[in-house]
Each structure stands twice: as structure tokens, then as C-alpha cells.
ROGU-902779 format. One record per residue: x, y, z negated of N, C-alpha, C in turn; residue in three letters. Coordinates in Angstrom, 3 decimals. Layout:
REM residues N
<r <X; Y; Z>; <X; Y; Z>; <X; Y; Z>; 'ALA'>
...
This chain:
REM residues 178
<r <40.679; 20.091; -93.356>; <41.700; 21.258; -92.944>; <42.180; 22.163; -94.053>; 'MET'>
<r <43.004; 21.609; -94.924>; <43.467; 22.867; -95.855>; <45.066; 23.243; -95.037>; 'GLY'>
<r <45.434; 24.534; -95.808>; <46.640; 24.797; -95.473>; <46.726; 25.651; -96.836>; 'CYS'>
<r <48.178; 25.906; -97.085>; <48.891; 26.053; -98.303>; <48.533; 27.205; -98.890>; 'ALA'>
<r <48.375; 28.282; -97.639>; <47.734; 29.863; -97.385>; <46.265; 30.291; -97.988>; 'HIS'>
<r <45.750; 29.098; -97.408>; <44.125; 29.114; -97.668>; <43.344; 28.218; -98.714>; 'ARG'>
<r <42.348; 28.676; -99.059>; <41.525; 27.977; -99.499>; <40.109; 26.708; -99.698>; 'LYS'>
<r <40.216; 25.996; -99.470>; <39.721; 25.026; -98.995>; <38.166; 25.393; -98.307>; 'PRO'>
<r <37.958; 26.591; -99.498>; <36.570; 26.843; -99.143>; <36.636; 27.940; -97.986>; 'ASP'>
<r <37.374; 28.366; -97.824>; <37.764; 29.744; -96.592>; <37.557; 28.989; -95.164>; 'GLU'>
<r <36.902; 29.464; -94.254>; <36.908; 29.511; -93.601>; <37.210; 30.039; -92.383>; 'ARG'>
<r <37.949; 29.244; -91.241>; <38.975; 30.067; -90.321>; <38.016; 30.745; -89.324>; 'PRO'>
<r <38.394; 32.414; -88.974>; <37.699; 33.469; -88.319>; <37.529; 32.924; -86.656>; 'ASP'>
<r <38.754; 32.126; -86.214>; <39.557; 31.510; -84.673>; <39.925; 30.806; -84.371>; 'VAL'>
<r <39.473; 29.743; -83.566>; <40.176; 28.460; -82.918>; <41.190; 28.993; -81.890>; 'ILE'>
<r <42.339; 29.171; -81.766>; <43.238; 29.374; -80.819>; <43.052; 28.778; -80.037>; 'VAL'>
<r <43.693; 27.946; -78.644>; <44.008; 27.029; -77.904>; <44.892; 27.906; -77.181>; 'VAL'>
<r <45.849; 26.758; -77.613>; <47.317; 27.312; -76.679>; <47.028; 26.675; -75.079>; 'LEU'>
<r <47.836; 28.135; -73.944>; <47.927; 27.159; -72.989>; <48.794; 26.189; -72.421>; 'GLY'>
<r <48.670; 25.312; -71.579>; <48.955; 24.269; -71.093>; <49.021; 24.574; -69.189>; 'ALA'>
<r <49.938; 23.688; -68.611>; <49.867; 24.235; -66.730>; <48.321; 24.140; -66.022>; 'ALA'>
<r <48.491; 25.118; -64.853>; <47.227; 24.995; -63.779>; <47.814; 24.710; -62.747>; 'VAL'>
<r <47.036; 23.369; -62.330>; <47.710; 22.419; -61.415>; <47.205; 23.551; -60.128>; 'TRP'>
<r <47.917; 23.228; -58.266>; <47.447; 23.653; -57.422>; <46.161; 24.028; -56.972>; 'LYS'>
<r <45.701; 24.644; -56.605>; <43.950; 25.153; -56.618>; <43.428; 25.285; -57.722>; 'GLY'>
<r <44.116; 25.562; -58.997>; <43.412; 26.218; -60.625>; <42.698; 25.103; -60.928>; 'GLY'>
<r <43.245; 24.058; -61.027>; <42.566; 23.077; -61.748>; <43.741; 22.739; -63.009>; 'ARG'>
<r <42.883; 22.461; -63.948>; <43.762; 22.693; -65.110>; <44.226; 21.384; -65.609>; 'PRO'>
<r <45.697; 20.931; -65.835>; <46.102; 19.818; -66.219>; <45.769; 19.314; -67.281>; 'SER'>
<r <45.663; 17.817; -67.790>; <45.554; 17.298; -68.116>; <45.408; 18.124; -69.520>; 'PRO'>
<r <47.011; 18.037; -69.988>; <46.960; 18.764; -71.693>; <46.308; 19.771; -71.178>; 'ALA'>
<r <45.800; 20.972; -70.614>; <45.062; 22.050; -70.651>; <43.763; 21.415; -70.945>; 'LEU'>
<r <43.147; 20.600; -70.155>; <42.058; 20.459; -70.578>; <41.606; 19.187; -72.299>; 'ARG'>
<r <42.521; 18.983; -72.013>; <42.316; 18.067; -73.378>; <42.234; 19.311; -74.461>; 'ARG'>
<r <43.400; 19.687; -74.770>; <43.552; 21.068; -76.101>; <42.530; 21.765; -76.208>; 'ARG'>
<r <41.757; 22.780; -74.320>; <40.240; 23.160; -74.132>; <39.541; 22.098; -75.132>; 'LEU'>
<r <39.052; 20.980; -74.662>; <38.217; 20.252; -75.106>; <38.214; 19.711; -76.441>; 'LEU'>
<r <39.047; 19.804; -77.201>; <39.269; 19.558; -78.474>; <39.287; 21.490; -78.973>; 'HIS'>
<r <39.377; 21.972; -78.999>; <38.992; 23.664; -78.947>; <37.091; 23.412; -79.005>; 'GLY'>
<r <36.989; 23.102; -78.216>; <35.398; 23.523; -78.053>; <34.879; 22.252; -78.951>; 'THR'>
<r <35.254; 21.704; -79.533>; <34.788; 20.409; -79.721>; <34.504; 20.829; -81.499>; 'ALA'>
<r <35.806; 21.893; -81.894>; <35.790; 21.925; -83.168>; <34.696; 23.614; -83.304>; 'LEU'>
<r <34.907; 24.110; -82.344>; <33.895; 25.501; -82.207>; <32.404; 24.546; -82.504>; 'MET'>
<r <31.805; 23.731; -81.151>; <30.218; 23.078; -81.988>; <30.240; 22.302; -83.097>; 'LYS'>
<r <31.681; 21.533; -83.607>; <31.397; 21.239; -85.366>; <31.236; 22.792; -86.573>; 'GLU'>
<r <31.222; 24.055; -85.857>; <30.897; 25.399; -86.835>; <32.352; 25.309; -87.625>; 'GLY'>
<r <33.817; 25.163; -86.876>; <34.842; 25.521; -87.597>; <35.445; 26.802; -87.342>; 'LYS'>
<r <34.634; 27.792; -86.653>; <34.866; 29.356; -86.288>; <33.669; 29.872; -85.681>; 'ALA'>
<r <33.762; 30.916; -85.108>; <32.976; 31.868; -84.955>; <33.135; 32.096; -83.189>; 'ASP'>
<r <34.711; 31.724; -83.379>; <35.032; 32.553; -82.205>; <36.268; 31.364; -81.403>; 'TYR'>
<r <36.843; 31.622; -80.013>; <37.008; 30.581; -79.420>; <38.565; 31.644; -78.254>; 'LEU'>
<r <39.498; 32.041; -78.936>; <40.736; 32.491; -78.241>; <41.532; 31.708; -77.471>; 'LEU'>
<r <41.486; 31.702; -76.365>; <42.576; 31.253; -75.688>; <43.330; 31.678; -74.650>; 'VAL'>
<r <44.577; 31.003; -74.552>; <45.541; 32.324; -74.556>; <46.472; 31.669; -73.683>; 'THR'>
<r <47.301; 32.168; -72.389>; <48.167; 31.679; -71.143>; <47.923; 32.431; -69.981>; 'GLY'>
<r <49.070; 32.827; -69.970>; <49.449; 33.880; -68.406>; <49.232; 32.684; -67.068>; 'GLY'>
<r <49.949; 33.638; -66.139>; <49.921; 33.058; -64.957>; <51.053; 32.206; -65.010>; 'LEU'>
<r <51.025; 30.860; -64.420>; <52.072; 29.965; -64.467>; <52.739; 29.798; -63.091>; 'GLY'>
<r <52.975; 28.781; -62.382>; <53.179; 28.376; -60.909>; <52.210; 28.622; -60.372>; 'LYS'>
<r <51.036; 28.148; -60.303>; <50.040; 28.710; -59.835>; <49.137; 28.973; -60.474>; 'TYR'>
<r <47.631; 29.521; -60.121>; <46.789; 30.791; -60.249>; <45.272; 29.687; -60.336>; 'PRO'>
<r <44.988; 30.561; -61.300>; <44.315; 31.337; -62.043>; <45.464; 31.506; -63.531>; 'PRO'>
<r <45.445; 32.526; -64.375>; <45.870; 31.884; -65.430>; <45.241; 31.380; -66.163>; 'THR'>
<r <46.031; 30.822; -67.394>; <45.840; 29.636; -68.267>; <44.353; 29.415; -68.973>; 'GLU'>
<r <44.591; 30.850; -69.236>; <43.609; 31.565; -70.024>; <41.796; 31.319; -69.476>; 'ALA'>
<r <42.237; 32.037; -68.595>; <41.136; 32.149; -67.190>; <40.310; 30.638; -66.895>; 'SER'>
<r <41.336; 30.193; -66.255>; <40.665; 28.823; -66.811>; <40.072; 27.755; -67.579>; 'VAL'>
<r <40.492; 28.017; -68.600>; <39.861; 27.826; -70.135>; <38.785; 28.581; -70.555>; 'MET'>
<r <38.174; 29.725; -70.170>; <37.465; 30.115; -70.637>; <36.324; 29.548; -69.616>; 'LYS'>
<r <36.359; 29.599; -68.235>; <35.573; 28.610; -67.452>; <35.109; 27.372; -68.002>; 'GLN'>
<r <36.640; 26.431; -68.409>; <35.871; 25.445; -68.829>; <34.972; 25.508; -70.172>; 'LEU'>
<r <35.671; 26.194; -71.072>; <34.699; 26.393; -72.323>; <33.319; 27.156; -72.260>; 'ALA'>
<r <32.876; 27.931; -70.731>; <31.381; 28.055; -70.974>; <30.540; 26.801; -70.130>; 'THR'>
<r <31.892; 26.509; -69.686>; <31.058; 24.586; -68.722>; <30.815; 23.916; -69.749>; 'ASP'>
<r <31.540; 23.929; -71.024>; <30.797; 23.431; -72.664>; <29.938; 23.770; -73.230>; 'GLU'>
<r <29.351; 24.868; -72.923>; <28.517; 25.609; -73.527>; <28.653; 26.359; -74.541>; 'GLY'>
<r <30.119; 26.401; -74.703>; <29.951; 27.961; -75.519>; <29.816; 29.020; -74.675>; 'ILE'>
<r <29.375; 30.129; -75.607>; <28.789; 31.637; -74.946>; <29.996; 32.110; -74.797>; 'PRO'>
<r <29.773; 32.676; -73.729>; <30.780; 33.739; -73.091>; <31.220; 35.235; -74.066>; 'GLU'>
<r <30.066; 35.231; -74.999>; <30.671; 36.472; -75.606>; <31.197; 35.704; -76.869>; 'SER'>
<r <31.370; 34.541; -77.015>; <32.160; 33.957; -78.670>; <33.692; 33.710; -77.834>; 'LYS'>
<r <34.316; 34.074; -76.441>; <35.562; 33.180; -76.025>; <36.068; 34.290; -75.484>; 'VAL'>
<r <37.571; 34.710; -76.688>; <38.482; 35.312; -76.204>; <38.922; 35.399; -74.856>; 'VAL'>
<r <39.867; 36.498; -74.209>; <41.110; 35.435; -73.570>; <41.608; 36.583; -73.902>; 'VAL'>
<r <43.010; 35.441; -73.710>; <44.499; 37.088; -73.594>; <45.139; 36.118; -72.396>; 'GLU'>
<r <45.564; 36.747; -71.363>; <46.194; 35.772; -70.348>; <47.683; 36.248; -70.469>; 'GLU'>
<r <48.245; 37.137; -71.112>; <49.366; 37.778; -70.437>; <50.872; 37.047; -70.978>; 'GLU'>
<r <50.315; 36.080; -71.952>; <51.584; 35.523; -73.161>; <51.687; 34.411; -71.736>; 'GLY'>
<r <53.309; 33.944; -71.671>; <53.917; 32.877; -70.799>; <55.051; 31.795; -71.825>; 'THR'>
<r <54.530; 32.015; -72.702>; <55.766; 31.847; -74.189>; <54.809; 31.188; -75.243>; 'THR'>
<r <55.285; 30.742; -76.395>; <54.977; 30.466; -77.239>; <54.267; 31.549; -78.130>; 'THR'>
<r <55.743; 31.944; -77.899>; <55.832; 33.553; -78.898>; <54.794; 34.112; -78.343>; 'LEU'>
<r <55.714; 34.676; -76.954>; <54.504; 35.816; -76.708>; <52.989; 35.658; -76.637>; 'THR'>
<r <52.737; 34.322; -76.517>; <50.917; 34.485; -76.603>; <50.877; 34.230; -78.186>; 'SER'>
<r <51.627; 33.688; -79.366>; <51.249; 34.098; -80.581>; <50.656; 35.734; -80.598>; 'VAL'>
<r <52.327; 36.442; -80.881>; <52.151; 37.665; -81.312>; <50.962; 38.652; -79.851>; 'MET'>
<r <50.536; 38.214; -79.267>; <49.771; 38.667; -78.785>; <48.169; 38.561; -78.672>; 'LYS'>
<r <48.225; 37.156; -80.019>; <46.984; 36.464; -80.494>; <46.801; 37.206; -81.564>; 'CYS'>
<r <47.908; 37.324; -82.191>; <48.287; 38.162; -83.433>; <47.357; 39.314; -83.538>; 'VAL'>
<r <47.857; 40.245; -82.159>; <47.102; 41.514; -82.249>; <46.482; 41.558; -81.917>; 'ARG'>
<r <45.212; 40.753; -80.973>; <43.676; 40.467; -80.928>; <43.664; 40.368; -82.394>; 'ILE'>
<r <43.821; 39.798; -82.599>; <43.906; 38.961; -84.045>; <42.953; 40.179; -85.253>; 'MET'>
<r <44.142; 41.080; -85.336>; <44.165; 42.269; -86.230>; <43.148; 43.381; -86.202>; 'ARG'>
<r <43.092; 43.564; -84.405>; <42.164; 44.019; -84.037>; <40.719; 43.342; -84.308>; 'GLU'>
<r <40.393; 42.788; -84.739>; <39.106; 42.113; -85.041>; <38.596; 41.390; -86.290>; 'ASN'>
<r <39.871; 42.536; -87.048>; <40.023; 41.615; -88.773>; <39.963; 40.416; -88.945>; 'ASP'>
<r <40.536; 39.474; -88.184>; <40.630; 37.620; -88.306>; <41.747; 37.465; -88.762>; 'TRP'>
<r <41.695; 36.784; -89.759>; <43.080; 36.753; -90.724>; <43.515; 35.322; -90.800>; 'ASN'>
<r <42.647; 34.437; -90.217>; <43.007; 32.898; -90.004>; <42.472; 32.235; -89.085>; 'GLY'>
<r <42.899; 31.563; -88.514>; <42.666; 30.340; -87.385>; <43.302; 29.243; -87.095>; 'ALA'>
<r <42.239; 28.494; -86.491>; <42.698; 26.715; -86.089>; <43.018; 27.102; -85.099>; 'VAL'>
<r <45.051; 26.507; -85.118>; <45.596; 26.797; -83.705>; <45.699; 25.473; -82.836>; 'VAL'>
<r <44.803; 24.866; -81.652>; <44.928; 24.205; -81.206>; <46.092; 23.647; -80.389>; 'VAL'>
<r <46.583; 22.463; -80.253>; <48.287; 22.336; -79.209>; <47.648; 20.433; -79.604>; 'SER'>
<r <49.334; 20.161; -78.427>; <49.625; 18.980; -78.879>; <50.761; 18.611; -79.863>; 'ASP'>
<r <50.818; 17.294; -81.181>; <51.068; 17.077; -81.901>; <52.231; 17.546; -81.998>; 'SER'>
<r <53.207; 18.072; -80.905>; <55.059; 18.155; -80.949>; <55.037; 19.655; -80.881>; 'TYR'>
<r <53.880; 20.280; -80.762>; <53.805; 21.895; -80.727>; <53.248; 22.593; -81.624>; 'HIS'>
<r <52.545; 22.096; -82.626>; <51.393; 22.262; -83.442>; <52.780; 23.191; -84.614>; 'LEU'>
<r <53.773; 22.006; -85.336>; <54.601; 22.649; -86.032>; <55.368; 24.134; -85.527>; 'PHE'>
<r <55.286; 24.573; -84.509>; <56.021; 25.439; -84.457>; <55.008; 26.809; -83.826>; 'ARG'>
<r <54.285; 26.306; -83.420>; <52.762; 27.197; -83.188>; <52.260; 27.915; -84.730>; 'ALA'>
<r <52.304; 26.757; -85.648>; <51.464; 27.185; -86.710>; <52.272; 28.491; -87.389>; 'THR'>
<r <53.598; 27.656; -87.333>; <54.435; 28.683; -87.924>; <54.779; 29.832; -87.665>; 'LEU'>
<r <54.728; 30.199; -86.329>; <54.647; 31.585; -86.113>; <53.402; 32.692; -86.047>; 'LEU'>
<r <52.363; 31.566; -86.449>; <51.178; 32.901; -86.828>; <51.041; 32.667; -88.076>; 'PHE'>
<r <52.211; 31.940; -89.105>; <52.019; 32.052; -90.499>; <53.240; 33.730; -90.629>; 'ARG'>
<r <54.533; 32.973; -89.994>; <55.253; 34.579; -89.809>; <54.559; 35.983; -89.585>; 'LEU'>
<r <53.931; 35.774; -88.936>; <53.514; 37.202; -88.541>; <52.220; 37.519; -89.123>; 'PHE'>
<r <51.775; 36.575; -90.362>; <51.202; 36.832; -91.427>; <49.940; 36.368; -91.199>; 'GLY'>
<r <49.302; 35.484; -90.806>; <47.934; 34.898; -90.273>; <48.213; 33.452; -91.248>; 'MET'>
<r <47.103; 33.398; -91.611>; <46.647; 32.357; -92.104>; <46.037; 30.914; -90.918>; 'LYS'>
<r <47.265; 29.942; -90.936>; <47.012; 29.153; -89.455>; <47.107; 27.953; -89.936>; 'ALA'>
<r <46.357; 26.946; -89.289>; <46.482; 25.488; -89.491>; <45.711; 24.648; -88.122>; 'VAL'>
<r <47.014; 23.470; -87.801>; <46.726; 23.192; -86.679>; <45.994; 22.178; -86.227>; 'GLY'>
<r <45.617; 21.595; -85.161>; <44.685; 20.369; -84.953>; <44.707; 20.266; -83.299>; 'SER'>
<r <45.285; 18.566; -83.775>; <46.018; 18.289; -82.116>; <45.114; 17.659; -81.866>; 'GLU'>
<r <45.291; 18.143; -80.403>; <44.408; 17.688; -79.139>; <45.180; 16.331; -79.077>; 'ALA'>
<r <44.321; 15.490; -79.399>; <44.961; 13.691; -78.830>; <44.708; 13.252; -77.927>; 'ARG'>
<r <45.182; 12.572; -77.251>; <45.544; 11.835; -76.029>; <46.673; 11.771; -75.283>; 'GLY'>
<r <47.593; 13.493; -76.550>; <48.958; 13.491; -75.414>; <50.065; 11.908; -75.063>; 'GLY'>
<r <49.725; 11.419; -76.460>; <50.886; 10.567; -76.376>; <50.505; 9.273; -75.287>; 'LYS'>
<r <48.685; 8.966; -75.006>; <49.088; 8.005; -74.418>; <48.970; 8.514; -72.583>; 'GLU'>
<r <48.701; 10.079; -72.937>; <48.721; 9.973; -70.858>; <50.309; 10.755; -70.770>; 'ALA'>
<r <51.379; 10.182; -71.576>; <52.403; 10.652; -70.719>; <53.394; 9.180; -71.563>; 'ASN'>
<r <54.843; 9.042; -70.455>; <55.469; 8.347; -70.582>; <56.653; 8.469; -72.014>; 'SER'>
<r <56.311; 7.141; -72.598>; <57.658; 6.907; -74.150>; <58.816; 8.547; -73.635>; 'THR'>
<r <58.852; 8.387; -72.423>; <60.155; 9.101; -72.463>; <60.095; 10.573; -72.703>; 'LEU'>
<r <58.664; 11.057; -71.540>; <58.294; 12.538; -72.058>; <58.310; 12.505; -73.428>; 'LYS'>
<r <57.183; 12.181; -73.595>; <57.235; 12.067; -74.355>; <58.123; 12.893; -75.731>; 'TRP'>
<r <59.518; 11.813; -75.768>; <60.488; 12.036; -76.618>; <61.080; 13.169; -76.032>; 'TRP'>
<r <60.706; 13.859; -75.026>; <61.380; 14.772; -74.320>; <60.557; 15.719; -74.826>; 'TYR'>
<r <59.760; 16.181; -75.208>; <59.014; 17.430; -75.483>; <58.861; 17.594; -77.271>; 'TYR'>
<r <59.128; 16.356; -77.739>; <59.441; 16.716; -79.044>; <61.375; 16.870; -78.892>; 'HIS'>
<r <61.704; 16.788; -78.639>; <63.103; 16.649; -78.097>; <63.676; 18.668; -78.372>; 'LEU'>
<r <62.376; 18.952; -76.915>; <62.425; 20.301; -76.567>; <62.062; 21.199; -77.638>; 'ARG'>
<r <60.868; 20.460; -78.772>; <60.580; 21.358; -79.639>; <61.721; 21.692; -80.814>; 'GLU'>
<r <62.260; 20.735; -80.817>; <63.618; 20.606; -81.989>; <64.503; 21.843; -81.475>; 'LEU'>
<r <64.992; 22.064; -80.189>; <65.536; 23.014; -79.568>; <64.961; 24.722; -79.606>; 'VAL'>
<r <63.666; 24.409; -79.083>; <62.907; 25.610; -79.558>; <62.789; 26.454; -81.054>; 'ALA'>
<r <62.512; 25.624; -81.964>; <62.557; 25.901; -82.911>; <63.330; 27.231; -83.228>; 'LEU'>
<r <64.905; 26.994; -83.509>; <65.260; 27.967; -84.244>; <65.480; 28.921; -83.344>; 'PRO'>
<r <65.884; 28.487; -82.004>; <65.531; 29.887; -80.845>; <64.343; 31.105; -81.372>; 'TRP'>
<r <62.876; 30.341; -81.067>; <62.306; 30.789; -81.274>; <62.040; 32.143; -82.199>; 'THR'>
<r <62.642; 30.667; -83.896>; <62.209; 31.569; -85.341>; <63.035; 32.942; -84.617>; 'LEU'>
<r <64.621; 33.213; -84.293>; <65.336; 34.227; -84.102>; <65.253; 35.268; -83.456>; 'ILE'>
<r <64.407; 35.302; -82.053>; <63.393; 36.210; -81.577>; <62.362; 36.171; -82.089>; 'ARG'>
<r <61.356; 35.366; -83.098>; <59.810; 36.170; -84.252>; <60.827; 36.790; -85.193>; 'ALA'>
<r <61.952; 36.958; -85.503>; <62.229; 37.670; -87.169>; <62.621; 38.895; -86.244>; 'SER'>
<r <63.405; 38.554; -85.110>; <63.456; 40.190; -84.377>; <62.292; 41.115; -83.930>; 'LEU'>
<r <61.077; 40.248; -83.568>; <60.276; 40.997; -83.742>; <59.229; 41.387; -84.213>; 'ASN'>
<r <59.369; 40.665; -85.648>; <58.538; 41.126; -86.751>; <59.250; 42.495; -87.168>; 'ARG'>
<r <61.084; 42.331; -87.228>; <61.620; 43.884; -87.958>; <60.859; 45.148; -87.179>; 'ASP'>
<r <61.156; 44.743; -85.902>; <61.085; 45.689; -84.731>; <59.236; 46.308; -84.717>; 'SER'>
<r <58.672; 45.354; -85.422>; <56.834; 46.078; -85.170>; <56.659; 46.202; -86.549>; 'ASP'>
<r <57.801; 46.019; -87.468>; <56.998; 46.950; -88.712>; <56.609; 46.188; -89.928>; 'GLY'>
<r <56.056; 44.804; -89.648>; <55.406; 43.510; -90.254>; <55.642; 42.866; -91.099>; 'ARG'>
<r <56.934; 42.974; -90.707>; <57.731; 41.928; -91.498>; <57.687; 41.986; -93.125>; 'GLY'>
């Protein structure tokens, strides 16, 4: 689990699990469940001491982060080790809010959990905001989706990347940390 910005012996401070949809009745979507279960597995392997779950309110309540917190505690992660960020509704806003939490806790390294198509953009954003970040894929997404939908997700990322980088650069400048 190496990263150009990280020595192999440095252990990340936190595992950040990026949100996905909550379905009607507060049920986690398969993507949300896969991501969270992967993050809790990493915690159980001792990859970091804290789990930071992020995701705001989507089409159905409650927030993605609150659903993930419940799933994490159901999986045996102590509530005191789960940090919740439930305002972010885009990758950029979630990353910015997580970076703020990380700075408040003097954390500078994260394992970022998401689906494979999303990891490049997500980890790049953490790095742009000064955090050491390495991605970890929640497996099973390709098998859970049609080929057409999987390609759509990848193409959507290609479009989102330049737009997000422009917005991130503007936010870095206004944040004074760029």
C-alpha cells in the first residue's frame, strides 16, 4: 500500500470511506455497503486507527455517513473510532470537509476507499489539499453493474476530473493553503 508521498513504513492515520446512495427506507445501496465493508475490513486489519465516513443527504434520508456509521458499529468498529462527516454532497465538498477534520485531528495520511473508477480523482483531491493519500478499491462494483453502466461511471469520471480540478484550485487559493 505504497504512495509516492509516503514512506512504506508510515501508517495512515485514518481510513476515509466515500459515500454512495442511500435507498428508500434508509437502506444502503450496494455500493455504499461494499465501500463501508471494505473500510471496516481495513480497520480490522489494523491499517489505521480511525474510520472517517463521509456523505450528506441524498434523495432519501438519513445521510450516507450516518448509515455508514451504523453499519460500521454493526461490524464491530467501536463508535469512538468512527468519525462522521455528513455535509459533503459531492466528491470535492466531501474531500474538503474530510481534510478539515483531518487537520483538526493532526492526521496527515489516509487510505481512501471508493470504487475503482472514482479513486484516482478522490485521492488526487486529498493530495491537492496537502494530505498523503492512497486509494483502496471496494471490490465487486464491476460485477454488480452492467457493462454499460460501468463504462458510464468511468466516462463520467473523465468529464468530472478537469471540472473538479478547476474548482479545487479555486478553493485551494481561497483557503490560503495552496
